[in-house]
N, C-alpha and C positions, 0 to 999 in steps of 0.2 A: 502493500502497499504506499510504503514512504522509504522511497531506491535508498536516497541517498543517506538517511540513517538507520536504515537499516547493513548498508553498507560500513558506515563509519561503528556500530557497534558490532561486526562482523572481525573487523578489523582489529580491532579494539580486546578482542577474546583471541584473536592472534596474539596480537605483540602477548597478552597475559600469560598464553599458553608455550612461549618461547622462554617466557622467564621461569615457567612450573611452576606459575600460581593459577592453572587451570586447567583444562581441556583444551586443546583445538578445535575446535565449533565445525562444525559436519555441515560443512560445503552441496556435496556432490552429491544430488542425491537420482533416482531415476530420470525425475521431469530433466531434469540440467544433462543429465548425458544425452537424452535423446534430445532435446534441443540443437545440443553441438554438434549432435550428428547429423541432424538435418541441416545444418550449416556449411556443415562441410558438401551432403551429395546436393550438392547444389541441383544435380540432373535431374535427381527423385531417382536411384536408378538401384538402390535399396545397398550400397557398396560404397565405398571411399580404397580412394589407389593408397598404396602405401607410402608413395610421394607425401599426397595428402596426410596422409597420418603421423609418420613423419614430424612434416613443419605445424604438425597440430601439438606436437606432445615438445618440442622445441617454443612455442609459440606459447603453451603454460607451463613454459620450466621447468617441465619429466625429461627424464637422461630416456636419455636413446640407448645406450651404450652396451647393455645388455639384449636392446628388442631383437630380432632378426627382420628383413625386409626383402618381400619377393621383388620382383624384379617390377618396375615401374611401365 
């Protein structure tokens, strides 16, 4: 309802979690994953390419070190 306030509260919980003063907030539920996938699957094919997957992980700041990608 109020995205700015939600984001501020979530970031405060992340900072507290980093200081071991609380748990990290749970930000990625199934609806979030579906929405992100739909953004990547712009043609509505039901899949994304390995290149899209690799770049999505990088954009989210996630490691791609142990992920094996197929051919683009």
